[in-house]
C-alpha positions as CSV (number, residue, x, y, z in Angstrom):
1,X,7.7,68.2,-6.7
2,X,7.0,66.7,-3.4
3,X,10.1,65.2,-1.8
4,X,10.5,61.4,-2.2
5,X,9.7,59.4,0.8
6,X,12.6,57.4,2.1
7,X,11.7,53.7,2.3
8,X,12.2,52.4,5.7
9,X,14.0,49.0,5.7
10,X,11.9,46.1,6.9
11,X,12.5,45.1,10.5
12,X,15.1,42.4,10.9
13,X,13.8,39.0,11.8
14,X,15.1,37.8,15.2
15,X,18.0,35.5,14.8
16,X,17.3,31.9,15.6
17,X,19.8,30.4,17.9
18,X,21.5,27.1,17.1
19,X,19.6,24.1,18.3
20,X,21.1,22.5,21.4
21,X,19.9,18.9,20.7
22,X,22.3,16.3,19.3
23,X,20.1,13.2,19.5
24,X,18.2,12.3,16.4
25,X,15.6,9.9,17.9
26,X,12.7,11.2,19.9
27,X,12.9,9.9,23.5
28,X,10.8,10.3,26.6
29,X,11.8,10.5,30.2
30,X,11.6,6.8,30.7
31,X,13.9,6.0,27.7
32,X,16.5,8.5,29.0
33,X,16.3,7.2,32.5
34,X,16.8,3.6,31.4
35,X,19.8,4.5,29.3
36,X,21.4,6.7,31.9
37,X,20.9,3.9,34.5
38,X,22.6,1.4,32.2
39,X,25.5,3.8,31.7
40,X,25.9,4.3,35.5
41,X,25.8,0.6,36.2
42,X,28.0,-0.5,33.3
43,X,31.7,0.6,33.4
44,X,32.1,-0.7,29.8
45,X,29.5,1.6,28.4
46,X,30.9,4.6,30.2
47,X,34.4,3.7,29.0
48,X,33.1,3.3,25.4
49,X,31.6,6.8,25.6
50,X,35.0,8.3,26.6
51,X,36.9,6.4,23.9
52,X,34.5,7.2,21.1
53,X,34.4,10.9,22.1
54,X,38.1,11.2,21.2
55,X,37.2,10.4,17.5
56,X,33.7,11.7,16.8
57,X,31.8,14.6,18.2
58,X,28.5,13.8,19.9
59,X,29.4,10.2,20.3
60,X,27.5,9.8,23.7
61,X,24.4,11.1,21.8
62,X,25.0,8.5,19.1
63,X,25.1,5.7,21.7
64,X,21.8,6.9,23.2
65,X,20.3,7.0,19.7
66,X,21.5,3.5,19.0
67,X,19.9,2.3,22.2
68,X,16.6,4.0,21.4
69,X,16.7,2.5,17.9
70,X,17.0,-1.0,19.3
71,X,14.9,-0.6,22.5
72,X,11.9,1.7,21.6
73,X,8.7,0.4,20.1
74,X,8.0,3.5,18.1
75,X,10.9,5.2,16.3
76,X,10.5,8.8,15.4
77,X,13.4,10.9,13.9
78,X,13.6,14.6,14.6
79,X,13.9,17.1,11.7
80,X,17.2,18.4,10.5
81,X,16.6,21.9,11.7
82,X,16.1,20.7,15.2
83,X,19.7,19.4,15.6
84,X,23.1,20.9,15.4
85,X,24.8,20.5,12.0
86,X,27.8,18.6,13.6
87,X,25.5,15.7,14.4
88,X,24.8,14.9,10.7
89,X,27.2,12.0,10.7
90,X,25.2,10.3,13.4
91,X,22.1,10.5,11.3
92,X,23.9,8.8,8.4
93,X,24.9,5.9,10.7
94,X,21.5,5.5,12.1
95,X,19.9,5.5,8.7
96,X,22.3,2.8,7.4
97,X,21.6,0.6,10.4
98,X,17.9,1.0,10.2
99,X,17.8,0.2,6.5
100,X,20.1,-2.9,6.8
101,X,18.6,-6.4,6.5
102,X,19.9,-7.3,10.0
103,X,18.1,-4.5,11.8
104,X,14.9,-6.5,12.0
105,X,16.8,-9.5,13.5
106,X,18.6,-7.3,16.1
107,X,15.3,-5.6,17.0
108,X,13.6,-8.9,17.6
109,X,16.2,-9.7,20.2
110,X,16.4,-6.2,21.8
111,X,12.9,-4.7,21.6
112,X,11.9,-3.5,25.1
113,X,14.7,-5.6,26.7
114,X,16.9,-3.2,28.6
115,X,19.9,-5.5,29.1
116,X,20.0,-6.9,25.5
117,X,19.5,-3.4,23.9
118,X,22.3,-2.1,26.1
119,X,24.6,-5.0,25.2
120,X,23.8,-4.6,21.5
121,X,24.5,-0.8,21.7
122,X,27.8,-1.6,23.5
123,X,28.9,-4.1,20.9
124,X,27.9,-2.0,17.9
125,X,29.6,1.1,19.5
126,X,32.8,-0.9,20.0
127,X,32.7,-2.1,16.4
128,X,32.2,1.4,15.2
129,X,35.1,2.8,17.2
130,X,37.3,0.0,15.8
131,X,36.3,0.9,12.2
132,X,36.9,4.6,12.8
133,X,40.3,3.8,14.3
134,X,41.3,1.8,11.3
135,X,40.4,4.8,9.0
136,X,38.7,2.4,6.6
137,X,35.7,4.7,6.3
138,X,36.7,8.1,7.7
139,X,40.1,9.4,7.1
140,X,41.8,11.6,9.7
141,X,41.0,14.6,7.5
142,X,37.3,13.6,7.6
143,X,37.3,13.4,11.3
144,X,39.0,16.8,11.6
145,X,36.3,18.2,9.4
146,X,33.6,16.9,11.7
147,X,35.3,18.5,14.7
148,X,35.9,21.7,12.7
149,X,32.1,22.1,12.2
150,X,31.6,21.6,16.0
151,X,34.2,24.3,16.6
152,X,32.5,26.6,14.2
153,X,29.2,26.1,16.1
154,X,31.0,27.1,19.3
155,X,32.4,30.2,17.6
156,X,29.0,31.1,16.3
157,X,27.5,30.8,19.8
158,X,30.2,33.0,21.2
159,X,29.5,35.7,18.6
160,X,25.8,35.5,19.3
161,X,26.4,35.9,23.0
162,X,28.6,39.0,22.4
163,X,26.0,40.5,20.0
164,X,23.2,40.0,22.5
165,X,25.3,41.5,25.3
166,X,25.9,44.6,23.1
167,X,22.2,44.9,22.5
168,X,21.5,44.8,26.3
169,X,24.2,47.4,27.0
170,X,22.9,49.8,24.3
171,X,19.6,50.1,26.2
172,X,21.4,50.9,29.5
173,X,23.9,53.5,28.2
174,X,22.3,57.1,28.5
175,X,25.0,59.2,26.7
176,X,24.8,59.8,23.0
177,X,28.6,59.1,22.5
178,X,28.2,55.8,24.4
179,X,25.3,54.7,22.2
180,X,27.2,55.7,19.1
181,X,30.2,53.6,20.1
182,X,27.9,50.7,21.0
183,X,26.1,51.0,17.6
184,X,29.5,50.7,15.8
185,X,30.4,47.7,18.0
186,X,27.0,46.1,17.3
187,X,27.5,46.6,13.6
188,X,30.9,45.0,13.7
189,X,29.6,42.1,15.8
190,X,26.6,41.7,13.5
191,X,28.9,41.4,10.5
192,X,31.1,38.8,12.3
193,X,27.9,36.9,13.3
194,X,26.7,36.9,9.7
195,X,30.1,35.7,8.5
196,X,30.2,32.9,11.1
197,X,26.7,31.7,10.1
198,X,27.6,31.7,6.4
199,X,30.8,29.8,7.1
200,X,28.9,27.2,9.2
201,X,26.3,26.8,6.4
202,X,29.1,26.3,3.9
203,X,30.9,23.7,5.9
204,X,27.7,21.9,6.8
205,X,26.7,21.7,3.1
206,X,30.2,20.4,2.1
207,X,30.0,17.8,4.9
208,X,26.6,16.6,3.7
209,X,28.0,16.1,0.2
210,X,31.0,14.2,1.5
211,X,28.8,12.0,3.7
212,X,26.7,11.1,0.7
213,X,29.9,9.8,-1.1
214,X,30.9,7.8,2.0
215,X,27.5,6.3,2.6
216,X,28.0,3.1,0.5
217,X,31.4,2.3,2.1
218,X,30.0,3.1,5.6
219,X,26.9,0.9,5.0
220,X,29.1,-2.1,4.0
221,X,31.3,-1.9,7.1
222,X,28.3,-1.3,9.4
223,X,26.6,-4.4,7.9
224,X,29.6,-6.5,8.8
225,X,29.7,-5.2,12.4
226,X,25.9,-5.9,12.7
227,X,26.5,-9.5,11.5
228,X,29.1,-10.0,14.2
229,X,27.0,-8.4,16.9
230,X,23.9,-10.5,16.0
231,X,26.0,-13.7,16.5
232,X,27.6,-12.4,19.7
233,X,24.3,-11.2,21.1
234,X,22.7,-14.6,20.7
235,X,25.7,-16.5,22.1
236,X,26.0,-14.0,25.0
237,X,22.4,-14.3,25.9
238,X,22.6,-18.1,26.0
239,X,25.8,-18.1,28.0
240,X,24.5,-15.5,30.4
241,X,21.5,-17.8,31.1
242,X,24.0,-20.7,31.7
243,X,26.1,-18.6,34.1
244,X,23.0,-17.5,35.9
245,X,22.1,-21.1,36.5
246,X,25.7,-21.9,37.3
247,X,25.9,-19.2,40.0
248,X,22.6,-20.1,41.5
249,X,21.4,-16.5,41.0
250,X,21.3,-13.7,38.5
251,X,17.8,-13.7,37.2
252,X,17.0,-10.5,39.2
253,X,20.3,-8.8,38.5
254,X,20.0,-5.1,37.4
255,X,20.1,-4.6,33.7
256,X,23.6,-2.9,33.9
257,X,25.0,-6.0,35.6
258,X,23.5,-8.3,33.0
259,X,25.0,-6.0,30.3
260,X,28.5,-6.4,31.9
261,X,28.0,-10.2,32.1
262,X,27.0,-10.4,28.5
263,X,29.9,-8.2,27.4
264,X,32.4,-10.5,29.1
265,X,30.8,-13.7,27.8
266,X,30.4,-12.5,24.2
267,X,32.8,-14.5,22.0
268,X,34.6,-16.0,25.0
269,X,35.0,-19.7,24.2
270,X,36.8,-20.5,27.5
271,X,33.9,-19.2,29.6
272,X,31.4,-21.0,27.4
273,X,33.2,-24.3,27.8
274,X,33.6,-23.7,31.6
275,X,29.9,-23.0,32.1
276,X,29.0,-26.2,30.4
277,X,31.4,-28.3,32.5
278,X,30.4,-26.5,35.7
279,X,26.8,-27.3,34.9
280,X,27.5,-31.0,34.5
281,X,29.7,-31.2,37.6
282,X,27.3,-29.2,39.8
283,X,24.4,-31.5,38.8
284,X,26.5,-34.6,39.7
285,X,27.6,-33.1,43.0
286,X,24.1,-31.9,44.1
287,X,22.5,-35.2,43.0
288,X,25.0,-37.1,45.1
289,X,24.4,-34.9,48.1
290,X,20.7,-35.2,47.7
291,X,21.0,-39.0,47.6
292,X,23.1,-39.1,50.8
293,X,20.9,-36.7,52.8
294,X,17.4,-37.4,51.4
295,X,16.5,-39.1,54.7
296,X,17.9,-36.5,57.0
297,X,15.6,-35.4,59.9
298,X,14.3,-31.9,59.7
299,X,12.2,-29.6,62.0
300,X,10.3,-26.4,61.5
301,X,12.5,-23.5,62.3
302,X,10.6,-20.3,61.2
303,X,8.4,-18.7,58.6
304,X,10.1,-17.4,55.5
305,X,9.2,-16.3,51.9
306,X,9.6,-18.5,48.9
307,X,7.9,-20.6,46.3
308,X,8.1,-24.2,47.6
309,X,4.5,-25.5,47.4
310,X,5.0,-28.4,49.8
311,X,6.1,-26.0,52.6
312,X,3.3,-23.3,52.2
313,X,1.3,-22.1,55.2
314,X,-2.3,-23.4,55.1
315,X,-3.8,-19.9,54.7
316,X,-1.8,-19.4,51.5
317,X,-3.5,-22.4,49.9
318,X,-6.9,-21.1,50.9
319,X,-6.4,-18.0,48.6
320,X,-6.5,-20.4,45.6
321,X,-10.3,-20.7,46.1
322,X,-10.8,-16.9,45.7
323,X,-11.1,-15.6,42.1
324,X,-9.1,-12.4,42.9
325,X,-6.7,-13.6,45.5
326,X,-5.8,-16.5,43.2
327,X,-4.1,-13.9,40.9
328,X,-2.3,-12.4,43.8
329,X,-1.1,-15.9,44.7
330,X,0.2,-16.5,41.2
331,X,2.1,-13.1,41.3
332,X,3.7,-13.8,44.7
333,X,4.6,-17.3,43.5
334,X,6.5,-15.9,40.6
335,X,8.2,-13.4,42.8
336,X,9.0,-16.1,45.5
337,X,7.0,-14.1,48.1
338,X,4.7,-16.8,49.4
339,X,4.8,-17.5,53.2
340,X,6.3,-21.0,53.8
341,X,7.9,-23.0,56.6
342,X,11.7,-22.9,56.9
343,X,13.1,-26.3,57.8
344,X,16.3,-27.0,59.7
345,X,18.0,-30.3,59.4
346,X,21.4,-31.9,59.0
347,X,22.0,-30.3,55.6
348,X,21.0,-26.8,56.6
349,X,23.2,-26.5,59.6
350,X,26.2,-25.8,57.4
351,X,29.9,-26.2,58.0
352,X,32.9,-23.9,58.4
353,X,34.3,-21.5,55.8
354,X,36.0,-22.8,52.7
355,X,39.3,-21.6,51.3
356,X,40.4,-22.9,47.8
357,X,43.9,-22.6,46.5
358,X,43.9,-22.8,42.7
359,X,47.0,-23.5,40.6
360,X,47.3,-21.0,37.7
361,X,50.8,-22.0,36.4
362,X,51.7,-22.7,32.8
363,X,51.5,-26.4,33.3
364,X,47.8,-26.0,34.1
365,X,47.0,-24.4,30.7
366,X,44.3,-25.8,28.5
367,X,42.1,-28.7,29.7
368,X,43.6,-28.6,33.2
369,X,42.5,-25.0,33.7
370,X,38.9,-25.8,32.7
371,X,38.7,-28.8,35.0
372,X,40.3,-27.0,38.0
373,X,38.0,-24.0,37.7
374,X,34.9,-26.2,37.2
375,X,35.7,-27.9,40.5
376,X,36.3,-24.5,42.2
377,X,33.0,-23.1,41.0
378,X,31.1,-26.3,42.0
379,X,32.6,-26.0,45.5
380,X,31.5,-22.4,45.5
381,X,27.9,-23.4,44.8
382,X,28.0,-25.9,47.6
383,X,29.4,-23.2,50.0
384,X,26.7,-20.8,48.9
385,X,23.9,-23.3,49.6
386,X,25.4,-24.1,53.0
387,X,25.8,-20.3,53.9
388,X,29.6,-20.7,54.1
389,X,32.1,-17.9,53.5
390,X,34.3,-18.8,50.4
391,X,37.7,-17.4,49.5
392,X,39.7,-18.4,46.4
393,X,43.5,-17.9,46.1
394,X,44.9,-18.3,42.6
395,X,48.7,-18.7,42.4
396,X,51.6,-19.5,40.1
397,X,55.2,-18.5,40.6
398,X,56.8,-16.9,43.6
399,X,57.2,-13.6,41.9
400,X,53.5,-13.4,40.7
401,X,51.1,-11.7,43.1
402,X,48.3,-13.9,44.4
403,X,44.7,-13.3,43.2
404,X,42.7,-13.4,46.4
405,X,38.9,-13.1,46.0
406,X,36.2,-13.3,48.6
407,X,33.2,-14.6,46.6
408,X,30.4,-13.9,49.2
409,X,31.7,-11.1,51.5
410,X,28.3,-9.6,52.3
411,X,25.9,-12.4,52.5
412,X,27.1,-16.1,52.5
413,X,24.1,-17.0,50.2
414,X,24.8,-14.3,47.6
415,X,27.7,-14.8,45.2
416,X,29.1,-11.7,43.4
417,X,29.0,-12.6,39.6
418,X,31.8,-10.1,38.7
419,X,34.2,-11.9,41.0
420,X,33.2,-15.3,39.6
421,X,34.1,-14.1,36.1
422,X,37.3,-12.5,37.4
423,X,38.3,-16.0,38.8
424,X,37.2,-17.7,35.6
425,X,39.1,-15.4,33.3
426,X,42.3,-15.0,35.3
427,X,45.2,-17.2,34.3
428,X,48.7,-15.8,35.3
429,X,50.8,-18.6,33.8
430,X,54.5,-18.9,34.7
431,X,56.1,-21.2,37.3
432,X,54.7,-22.9,40.4
433,X,55.2,-22.2,44.0
434,X,53.1,-24.1,46.7
435,X,54.5,-22.4,49.8
436,X,53.3,-18.8,49.1
437,X,49.6,-19.6,48.6
438,X,49.5,-22.1,51.5
439,X,51.1,-19.5,53.8
440,X,48.4,-17.0,52.6
441,X,45.7,-19.6,53.4
442,X,47.1,-20.1,56.9
443,X,46.9,-16.4,57.5
444,X,43.3,-16.4,56.2
445,X,42.3,-19.3,58.5
446,X,43.6,-17.3,61.5
447,X,41.1,-14.5,60.9
448,X,37.7,-14.4,62.6
449,X,35.6,-14.8,59.5
450,X,37.5,-17.9,58.3
451,X,38.3,-19.5,61.6
452,X,37.4,-23.2,61.8
453,X,37.5,-23.4,58.1
454,X,39.0,-26.0,55.8
455,X,41.3,-25.8,52.8
456,X,41.1,-27.3,49.3
457,X,44.2,-27.3,47.2
458,X,43.7,-27.8,43.4
459,X,46.8,-28.5,41.3
460,X,48.6,-30.9,38.9
461,X,51.2,-31.4,41.7
462,X,54.2,-30.4,39.6
463,X,56.2,-28.6,42.3
464,X,58.5,-29.2,45.3
465,X,58.5,-27.8,48.8
466,X,61.4,-27.7,51.3
467,X,61.3,-30.2,54.2
468,X,61.5,-27.4,56.8
469,X,58.5,-25.6,55.3
470,X,56.5,-28.8,55.2
471,X,57.2,-29.5,58.8
472,X,56.2,-26.0,59.9
473,X,53.0,-26.2,57.8
474,X,52.0,-29.5,59.4
475,X,52.6,-28.1,62.9
476,X,50.4,-25.0,62.1
477,X,47.7,-27.2,60.6
478,X,47.5,-29.3,63.7
479,X,47.4,-26.2,65.9
480,X,44.6,-24.6,63.9
481,X,42.7,-27.9,63.6
482,X,41.7,-27.7,59.9
483,X,41.7,-30.3,57.2
484,X,43.5,-30.0,53.8
485,X,41.9,-31.7,50.8
486,X,43.9,-31.9,47.7
487,X,42.5,-32.4,44.2
488,X,45.0,-33.7,41.7
489,X,44.2,-32.6,38.1
490,X,45.3,-35.9,36.5
491,X,44.5,-34.8,32.9
492,X,47.9,-35.0,31.3
493,X,51.2,-34.9,33.2
494,X,50.9,-34.8,37.0
495,X,52.7,-35.6,40.2
496,X,51.3,-36.9,43.5
497,X,54.5,-36.9,45.6
498,X,54.5,-33.4,47.0
499,X,50.8,-33.3,47.9
500,X,51.3,-36.3,50.2
501,X,53.6,-34.2,52.4
502,X,50.9,-31.8,53.6
503,X,47.4,-33.2,52.5
504,X,44.9,-35.1,54.7
505,X,43.1,-36.5,51.7
506,X,43.9,-36.5,48.0
507,X,41.3,-37.0,45.3
508,X,41.8,-37.0,41.5
509,X,39.6,-35.7,38.8
510,X,38.8,-39.2,37.6
511,X,37.6,-40.1,41.0
512,X,35.2,-37.1,41.0
513,X,33.0,-39.0,38.5
514,X,32.6,-42.0,40.8
515,X,31.7,-42.9,44.4
516,X,34.9,-41.3,45.6
517,X,33.4,-37.9,44.8
518,X,31.8,-37.9,48.3
519,X,35.3,-37.3,49.8
520,X,35.2,-33.7,48.4
521,X,31.6,-32.9,47.5
522,X,30.0,-34.4,50.7
523,X,32.5,-34.8,53.5
524,X,34.1,-31.4,53.0
């Protein structure tokens, strides 16, 4: 009988490496660039990534997926085999959000809007981290299982690299003994690699079953967070618009800065109330100034760019008769890029720098704080319009450090929104000490940037100063030649006695609504 032919085993199929992708939603270069730019401009988003990464694997990828889910017009999910198994929990979250009733509402607000989509991602991410921390959905054991799968993926990749290195070495070793040893090593590594793959498949299958059981509970909590985010997002967008008007700028801010502004405004009732009061007070102050200076003489100074139709150069108006140039005119009008005359008059000459001392002691809590900060921000807007440097000094007790903020350090006509919100939110409380902030204001007025400036002191007046200090302060004030305007917050208990010792003029809050407002809003 002819000898039986030994069957040759079929060639082994090349092993597929684990996919490296952990984001579920297909994104192009533009989407990724927008998100990474938001993350670089927003410290809150970067901080959220770090916090979430301590609880869940691939949390930064989850935030990017959330952003794409809210921002992109076409949503395309990748296949399961294209992603690492440890990212399966992210897919469950994204599915629950997309299938919820509120998704369409959120999407209407965030579609193709970088700032709103980023803010919504930030608020949803913070809500998710809070839910995970509370262990209402995932227990500590569940989170450890997620990390265990990621660790198993790393082990599998290490085994694969060792096996591939052994294959390369087997081709380079010339001796028979060396090849035999490498063959045994390859066989051992191949067995370990098969075992690691099998263990990963088993853990991934078990995780999928557990996620299916948790899906109902997860969907309920995610729905609750989405409801809160929808309310906060609408309120934050409205307040951000109010603050942009309040600050006299902000419409051209980068998306990351708008995101930070929205984050700080979301759910902050104090800032909402303050924005409304500043808007009313600024309108009154600017209307009063316009009434006083509406007949001021003006002269042409130079040519500048803007959108004031009554100051346009004649050749700009001629472009309106051309069918193509008319469209360019409209574009440049929206961008404030039209050539116009710059006028110089009494109002535009400006005055000296402005230094405002703001009382933040416990007696100023509540309505007094809102009034005092509304006056401060109104004065800031007047200083910005007059190209005047502006510094705020918030004080309380002697032991509490002063909060000193230069609001327009680079350009006098540009206010830094972050510093405005720092001022609006800061309230140290505690006792009251007038001497420390006024000494700091004196030092400030001696510097070159603030020389020939004037001082505004805003307080309820409930404090005493020593006679020796008051005498020294009056002497220094006369030497430097500045004026000190005091604004007494007479909403509730207040005292006028101490302010008389060092003030040139004293105005109360009630007087700011009448003709006496010109003492502070016009003469200063």
